[in-house]
C-alpha positions in Angstrom: 174.4 -5.4 -211.9 171.5 -4.5 -209.5 170.1 -8.2 -209.3 173.8 -9.0 -207.9 173.5 -6.6 -205.2 173.5 -7.6 -201.4 169.7 -7.2 -200.6 168.7 -5.8 -197.1 165.2 -5.8 -195.8 164.2 -3.0 -193.1 161.9 -3.7 -190.4 161.1 -0.7 -188.8 158.1 1.5 -186.7 160.5 4.7 -186.6 159.4 8.1 -187.8 159.3 8.1 -191.6 162.3 10.5 -192.2 164.6 8.3 -189.9 164.0 5.5 -192.5 164.8 7.5 -195.3 167.8 8.6 -193.9 169.2 5.2 -193.1 168.0 4.1 -196.8 170.2 7.2 -198.1 173.2 6.1 -196.1 173.1 2.6 -197.4 172.7 3.9 -201.0 175.8 6.2 -200.8 178.1 4.5 -198.6 177.5 0.7 -199.2 177.7 0.4 -202.9 177.9 -3.5 -202.5 174.2 -3.4 -201.5 170.7 -2.4 -202.0 167.5 -1.9 -199.8 165.2 -4.4 -201.3 162.2 -3.4 -199.1 160.8 -1.9 -195.9 158.2 -3.5 -193.7 156.7 -0.7 -191.7 154.9 -1.3 -188.6 152.0 1.5 -187.8 150.3 0.1 -184.5 146.5 0.8 -183.9 146.5 3.3 -181.0 145.3 2.4 -177.7 141.6 2.1 -177.1 139.8 4.7 -174.8 139.1 1.6 -172.3 142.7 1.3 -172.3 143.8 4.7 -171.8 141.1 5.0 -169.2 142.6 1.9 -167.5 146.1 3.3 -167.6 145.3 6.5 -166.3 143.7 5.3 -163.2 146.6 3.3 -162.5 148.9 6.0 -162.8 146.8 8.7 -161.0 147.2 6.9 -157.7 151.3 8.2 -157.9 152.3 11.6 -156.9 155.1 11.6 -159.6 152.3 11.5 -162.2 150.8 14.5 -161.0 154.1 16.3 -161.1 154.3 15.1 -165.0 150.9 16.5 -165.6 152.0 19.9 -164.5 155.3 19.7 -166.4 153.3 18.8 -169.4 150.8 21.7 -168.8 153.8 24.2 -168.2 155.4 22.8 -171.5 152.2 23.3 -173.5 152.0 26.8 -172.5 155.6 27.5 -173.2 155.1 26.0 -176.7 152.1 28.4 -177.3 153.8 31.6 -176.1 157.0 30.5 -178.2 154.5 30.3 -181.1 153.3 33.7 -180.5 156.8 35.1 -180.5 157.8 33.1 -183.6 154.7 35.0 -185.3 156.3 38.6 -184.2 159.6 37.7 -185.4 158.4 36.4 -189.0 156.3 39.7 -189.1 159.5 41.9 -188.3 161.5 39.6 -190.7 158.8 40.0 -193.4 159.4 36.2 -193.9 156.8 33.5 -194.9 155.8 30.8 -192.2 157.9 28.4 -193.7 161.2 30.0 -195.2 162.7 26.4 -195.6 159.6 24.6 -196.9 156.6 23.2 -194.7 158.5 20.7 -192.3 157.3 17.2 -191.7 157.9 13.7 -193.6 155.2 11.4 -193.7 154.5 7.8 -194.7 153.4 9.3 -198.1 156.7 10.7 -198.5 158.5 7.6 -197.6 156.5 5.9 -200.0 157.8 8.4 -202.8 161.0 8.1 -201.6 160.9 4.1 -201.9 159.5 4.4 -205.5 162.0 6.5 -206.8 164.6 4.2 -205.5 163.1 0.8 -206.5 162.5 -0.1 -202.8 159.1 -2.2 -201.9 157.4 -0.5 -198.9 154.7 -2.7 -197.2 152.7 -0.8 -194.3 151.2 -3.0 -191.7 149.5 -2.9 -188.5 150.8 -6.1 -187.2 154.3 -6.9 -188.3 154.0 -10.5 -187.5 150.8 -11.0 -189.7 151.0 -13.4 -192.5 150.7 -10.7 -195.1 153.7 -9.1 -193.6 155.6 -12.1 -193.5 154.9 -13.2 -197.0 156.0 -9.7 -198.1 159.3 -10.2 -196.6 159.4 -13.9 -198.3 158.8 -12.1 -201.8 161.9 -10.2 -201.4 164.3 -13.0 -201.1 166.5 -10.7 -198.8 170.1 -11.7 -197.8 169.8 -9.6 -194.3 167.1 -8.3 -192.2 167.9 -4.8 -190.5 165.8 -4.3 -187.3 165.7 -0.6 -187.0 163.5 0.7 -184.2 160.8 -2.1 -183.6 159.0 -4.0 -180.8 160.5 -7.0 -180.1 160.2 -9.2 -183.0 159.8 -13.1 -183.6 162.0 -15.5 -185.1 159.3 -16.3 -187.7 160.0 -12.8 -189.0 163.5 -12.1 -188.4 164.9 -15.4 -189.6 163.4 -15.0 -193.2 166.4 -13.4 -194.7 169.0 -15.8 -196.1 171.8 -14.7 -193.5 169.2 -13.7 -190.6 169.0 -10.1 -188.9 171.0 -7.9 -187.4 169.8 -5.0 -184.8 171.3 -1.6 -183.9 171.3 -1.4 -180.0 172.5 2.2 -178.5 174.1 0.8 -175.5 176.9 -1.2 -174.6 176.2 -5.0 -174.6 176.2 -7.2 -172.5 176.1 -4.6 -169.4 173.1 -2.2 -170.7 170.7 -4.6 -172.3 166.9 -3.7 -172.9 165.4 -0.4 -173.4 165.4 3.2 -172.1 166.4 6.7 -173.3 170.1 6.5 -174.9 172.6 7.3 -172.0 170.2 7.1 -169.5 171.4 4.3 -167.6 175.2 4.9 -168.3 174.5 8.5 -167.0 172.9 7.6 -163.5 175.7 5.1 -163.1 178.3 7.8 -163.6 179.7 6.1 -166.5 182.2 7.6 -168.6 181.2 6.5 -172.1 178.2 5.0 -173.8 178.1 2.0 -176.4 176.5 1.4 -179.7 176.4 -2.0 -181.1 175.0 -3.9 -184.2 174.5 -7.5 -183.2 172.4 -10.5 -184.2 168.9 -10.9 -183.6 168.1 -13.8 -181.5 164.8 -14.8 -179.8 166.1 -13.1 -176.3 166.4 -9.4 -176.1 170.1 -8.2 -177.0 172.1 -11.3 -176.9 173.4 -12.0 -180.1 176.9 -11.9 -181.3 178.1 -8.5 -181.7 179.2 -7.5 -185.3 180.3 -3.8 -185.2 180.4 -1.7 -182.0 182.0 1.8 -181.0 182.2 4.2 -178.0 181.1 7.6 -177.2 182.5 9.4 -174.4 180.4 11.1 -172.3 182.0 14.8 -172.0 181.1 17.5 -169.5 178.2 19.0 -171.5 176.6 15.9 -172.6 172.9 15.0 -171.6 170.3 12.6 -172.9 169.6 14.9 -175.9 173.1 15.1 -177.2 174.0 11.5 -176.5 171.1 10.5 -178.4 171.9 12.6 -181.5 175.5 11.1 -181.4 174.2 7.7 -181.2 172.1 8.4 -184.3 175.0 9.2 -186.5 177.5 6.5 -185.1 175.0 4.0 -185.4 174.0 4.7 -188.9 177.9 4.2 -189.4 178.1 1.0 -187.8 174.9 -0.2 -189.9 176.7 0.7 -193.0 180.0 -1.0 -192.2 178.2 -4.1 -190.7 175.8 -4.4 -194.2 179.4 -4.0 -196.2 180.7 -6.8 -194.1 178.0 -9.3 -194.9 178.0 -8.0 -198.4 181.5 -8.7 -198.6 181.8 -12.2 -196.7 184.2 -10.4 -194.2 181.7 -10.3 -191.3 183.3 -11.1 -187.7 181.0 -12.1 -184.8 181.9 -11.8 -181.3 179.8 -13.6 -178.9 178.7 -11.4 -175.7 180.5 -12.6 -172.6 180.3 -11.4 -169.0 177.6 -10.5 -166.5 174.7 -8.7 -167.9 171.6 -6.6 -166.9 168.4 -6.2 -169.0 166.7 -2.5 -168.6 163.0 -1.5 -168.8 161.6 1.4 -170.5 160.8 3.9 -167.4 157.5 5.5 -167.8 157.2 9.2 -168.9 156.8 10.5 -165.2 159.4 8.4 -164.0 161.6 9.6 -166.8 160.9 13.0 -165.6 162.4 12.5 -162.5 165.5 10.9 -163.5 165.9 13.7 -165.9 165.9 16.1 -163.0 168.1 13.9 -161.1 170.7 14.2 -163.7 170.2 17.8 -164.1 171.2 18.6 -160.7 174.0 16.1 -161.1 175.5 17.3 -164.5 177.5 20.3 -165.6 175.2 22.2 -167.8 176.8 24.3 -170.8 175.1 27.7 -169.9 175.7 30.6 -172.7 175.8 33.7 -170.8 175.0 36.6 -172.6 178.0 38.7 -173.6 176.0 42.0 -173.3 173.8 42.9 -170.2 170.4 41.2 -170.9 168.4 44.6 -169.9 170.6 46.4 -173.0 169.4 43.4 -175.4 165.6 44.2 -174.3 166.1 47.8 -174.7 167.9 47.3 -178.2 164.9 44.9 -179.3 162.2 47.0 -178.2 163.8 50.5 -179.7 164.9 48.9 -183.3 161.6 46.4 -183.6 159.6 48.9 -185.7 162.6 50.3 -187.8 163.9 46.9 -188.7 160.3 45.6 -189.7 159.8 48.7 -192.1 163.3 48.2 -193.9 162.8 44.4 -193.8 159.4 44.9 -195.6 160.9 47.2 -197.8 163.7 44.7 -198.5 160.8 42.1 -199.4 159.3 44.3 -202.0 162.1 45.4 -203.5 163.9 41.9 -203.4 167.3 43.2 -201.8 167.5 41.4 -198.5 171.5 40.8 -197.8 173.0 37.4 -197.5 174.3 36.5 -194.2 177.3 34.2 -193.9 178.0 32.9 -190.4 181.0 31.0 -189.2 181.7 28.8 -186.2 184.6 26.6 -185.2 183.6 23.5 -183.5 180.5 21.6 -181.8 181.9 20.2 -178.8 180.5 18.9 -175.4 184.1 19.7 -174.0 184.9 23.3 -172.7 186.7 25.2 -175.7 187.0 29.0 -176.2 185.6 28.6 -179.8 183.1 25.4 -178.9 179.4 25.4 -178.7 177.7 22.2 -177.4 175.9 19.8 -179.3 172.3 20.6 -178.1 172.8 24.6 -178.1 174.1 24.6 -181.6 171.1 22.5 -182.5 168.8 25.3 -180.9 170.7 28.1 -182.8 170.0 26.0 -186.0 166.2 25.4 -185.1 165.8 29.1 -184.7 167.3 30.1 -188.0 165.5 27.4 -189.8 162.4 29.0 -188.4 163.0 32.2 -189.2 165.5 32.3 -192.0 166.1 31.0 -195.4 169.1 28.5 -194.8 171.3 27.7 -197.7 174.4 26.2 -199.0 177.7 28.2 -199.4 177.6 28.0 -203.0 173.7 29.1 -203.2 174.5 32.3 -200.9 177.5 33.2 -203.3 175.0 32.7 -206.5 172.2 34.7 -204.6 174.7 37.7 -203.7 175.8 37.6 -207.5 172.4 37.3 -209.1 170.2 39.6 -206.8 166.6 39.9 -206.1 166.8 38.1 -202.7 163.3 38.3 -201.3 163.9 36.2 -198.0 166.2 36.9 -195.4 168.6 34.4 -195.9 171.9 32.8 -194.0 174.7 30.4 -194.8 176.6 28.6 -192.2 180.5 27.6 -192.1 183.1 26.1 -190.0 186.6 27.1 -189.9 189.8 25.1 -189.2 188.7 21.5 -189.2 188.4 20.3 -185.7 187.9 16.4 -185.4 185.1 16.9 -182.7 182.8 18.2 -185.6 182.9 14.9 -187.1 180.7 13.2 -184.8 178.9 16.6 -183.2 178.4 18.9 -185.9 177.4 15.7 -188.3 174.6 15.0 -185.2 173.2 18.4 -185.9 173.2 18.5 -189.8 172.0 14.5 -189.9 169.0 15.8 -187.7 168.5 19.0 -189.6 169.7 18.8 -193.1 171.9 21.9 -192.6 174.3 22.4 -195.5 177.6 23.7 -194.2 180.8 25.3 -195.8 183.9 24.0 -194.1 187.0 25.5 -194.3 190.1 23.6 -193.5 194.0 24.5 -192.5 195.5 21.5 -194.9 198.6 21.3 -193.1 197.0 20.6 -189.7 194.8 17.6 -191.5 198.0 16.4 -192.9 200.1 16.3 -189.7 197.6 16.1 -187.0 199.3 18.9 -185.2 197.2 20.9 -182.9 196.2 24.3 -183.7 198.5 27.5 -182.6 195.7 29.5 -181.3 195.2 26.5 -178.8 198.3 26.1 -177.9 198.7 29.6 -176.8 195.9 29.5 -174.5 197.3 26.0 -173.1 194.2 24.2 -174.4 195.0 20.8 -175.5 193.3 17.7 -176.8 191.7 19.5 -179.4 192.9 17.6 -183.0 192.3 18.3 -186.4 190.1 16.0 -188.6 191.7 13.4 -190.7 191.6 13.4 -194.6 189.6 10.2 -194.2 186.8 12.3 -192.4 187.2 15.2 -194.6 186.6 12.9 -197.6 183.6 11.6 -195.7 182.2 15.2 -194.8 182.5 15.8 -198.8 180.3 12.8 -199.4 177.9 13.9 -197.0 177.5 17.3 -198.6 180.1 19.4 -196.9 181.5 22.1 -199.1 185.1 21.7 -198.6 187.1 25.0 -198.6 190.7 26.4 -198.0 191.7 28.3 -195.0 195.3 28.4 -195.5 197.9 25.6 -195.2 198.8 26.4 -191.6 195.9 28.8 -190.4 198.2 31.6 -191.3 197.9 35.1 -190.5 197.6 36.9 -194.2 198.6 40.3 -193.0 202.2 39.8 -194.5 203.3 41.6 -197.5 205.7 38.5 -198.5 204.5 37.1 -201.5 206.3 33.8 -201.5 205.0 33.0 -197.8 201.2 34.1 -199.2 201.4 32.0 -202.3 202.9 28.8 -200.2 199.8 29.5 -197.7 196.9 30.5 -200.0 197.8 28.7 -203.4 199.4 25.6 -201.9 196.1 24.9 -199.8 194.5 24.8 -202.9 197.0 22.4 -204.2 196.5 20.2 -201.3 192.8 20.1 -201.2 193.1 19.6 -205.0 195.5 16.3 -204.6 193.2 14.6 -201.9 189.5 15.9 -202.8 189.4 17.7 -206.5 189.4 21.2 -206.7 187.7 23.9 -204.4 186.4 27.3 -205.4 186.2 28.6 -201.8 188.7 30.4 -199.7 188.5 32.0 -196.2 191.0 34.0 -194.6 192.2 33.1 -191.1 191.3 35.7 -188.4 189.8 37.5 -191.6 189.9 41.3 -190.1 191.4 44.1 -191.9 194.8 43.7 -190.3 195.0 40.0 -191.2 194.5 40.8 -195.1 197.0 42.4 -196.8 196.4 43.9 -200.1 199.0 41.3 -201.8 197.2 38.8 -200.0 193.6 39.7 -201.3 195.1 39.9 -204.5 196.7 36.5 -204.6 193.2 35.0 -203.3 191.1 36.5 -205.9 193.4 35.2 -208.8 193.4 31.8 -206.9 189.8 31.1 -206.2 186.4 31.9 -207.4 184.8 33.0 -204.0 186.9 34.6 -201.3 185.7 35.3 -197.7 186.8 37.5 -194.9 185.6 37.1 -191.3 184.3 40.9 -190.7 180.5 40.6 -189.8 177.8 42.3 -192.1 175.5 41.4 -194.8 176.4 40.6 -198.4 174.4 42.7 -201.1 174.1 42.1 -204.6 175.8 45.7 -205.3 178.8 44.0 -203.3 179.1 41.1 -205.3 182.6 42.0 -206.4 184.1 42.4 -203.4 185.4 39.9 -201.0 182.6 38.2 -199.4 181.7 38.8 -195.5 181.2 36.5 -192.7 180.0 37.1 -189.2 180.8 34.7 -186.2 178.1 33.1 -184.5 176.8 34.8 -181.5 176.9 33.0 -178.2 173.4 33.3 -177.5 170.1 32.8 -180.0 169.0 36.5 -178.8 172.2 38.1 -179.9 172.6 36.0 -182.7 169.0 37.3 -183.8 170.0 41.0 -183.5 173.4 40.5 -185.0 171.6 39.2 -187.9 169.3 42.1 -187.9 172.0 44.5 -187.9 171.0 45.8 -184.3 174.4 44.5 -183.0 177.2 46.2 -185.2 180.8 46.3 -185.2 182.9 49.4 -185.5 181.5 51.3 -188.3 184.9 53.3 -189.2 186.7 49.5 -189.1 184.1 48.4 -191.5 184.2 51.3 -193.9 188.2 50.6 -193.7 187.7 46.8 -194.8 185.4 47.5 -197.5 187.6 50.2 -199.4 190.7 48.1 -198.6 189.3 44.8 -200.4 187.3 46.7 -203.1 190.6 47.9 -204.1 192.2 44.5 -204.9 188.9 42.8 -206.2 187.5 45.1 -208.7 188.9 43.1 -211.5 187.9 39.8 -210.6 185.0 38.5 -212.7 181.5 38.3 -211.0 
């Protein structure tokens, strides 16, 4: 069977982890095809003489010296961040790499290729005769150019059906190089294009096979657009390969005027970024509390928190913290967080906490013995913006996500009532097709009632329709789910009847009241806390320095424990 699969060879020089990701996407989502081989070019570094010649040329420009100062300040900033990270790790009593040492090199790629029956050839010259012989030996049907220098026909014409290239700009308008979105932002465009096209001798002139547009939203910048283009580009690559494999490919010749852009130098790119920063609307994340109060709390609580955490490490009784967000969006929304800022939050958590999936979090709570500060991340409601923006972050970081959906909104496409009450429109829910895709991506899909219902009601017929009915909806579309979270999720939104019905219908039930989940609490409804607006506040929240009303928390604990004591752990 494998011998009949459509064979693809990848030409690349991008970081090895990116190669592994696109290989995984093809394996998962293009069952008609297989990656037969990877030709990886690792070019020789410039000689000292070449570097000196470049430096002598650049040093005559004032903007180069501005760039040098920028690099110096950035380096100092990284050193200071490293010191702060070390202090935080000591306070957390956490190992240096709570999620394993980062990094994925060519040795790792080689192991991945061997595990999946893929030939890997690493070369210093992608056009050398040994490289060409390697590609010929694969007898591939299609070549995929995935981040290389300009290739020659002698290479990209070897596969039987030629080669395709991913170009993260609209063609023919924006051919050539440069950061993703750079030229479009400078031109005040409303969108960027992502294109898969045939490879020809001239740069980016081949017929278009697949394409998509990504809107440039108010909070978008070069980083967020690059992250989104990576995700959309991978989707297009998989779709194009399936088109070729199934014999359904449609090729559209490029027409109209065109312009070829050259990649700017690092110093010129810095000036362009400054220009864009002055023109674009930033997504600032103001503190919800005065900065001086946060500083005082940080200093006062540092020693007691460190002592508590070291005790937890020795005794193996760290709580599991479960957080919830709603949507990653680069449009203004009262529940939203921008793509770049959410990535910043996630990277902070990955440096200082063990980040686990929702199912792993539940298992840790129930078995106990947790020796590392641990966090799980969930999203509520099911906003369509997450399909690209949240995926952009999870693909970049490998972040596991629990995803709670209100099933009637998914079925009908109706906006959420809490948005309508605030006269916020245009934020639609996901479709079932998107939810099915997210599940294939590893998202753990859970129930959030049918209509985002307030479960403070005592009407059992209404509660069963919303709580049990949403499980039936998910069962019909995706299979069973063990997870349910209460919309709103505060004490007044969870009646005793609602809690009993949820605990009878699902293995794992979650509130939306902040706090840690300890092994001793394993028989209770699990707590989740909202993502604080800033990284600083998020850190203090996770360390229980910023707490809610203690009386209300106690009320919640007693109320939920009464209805869940008989539920098996």
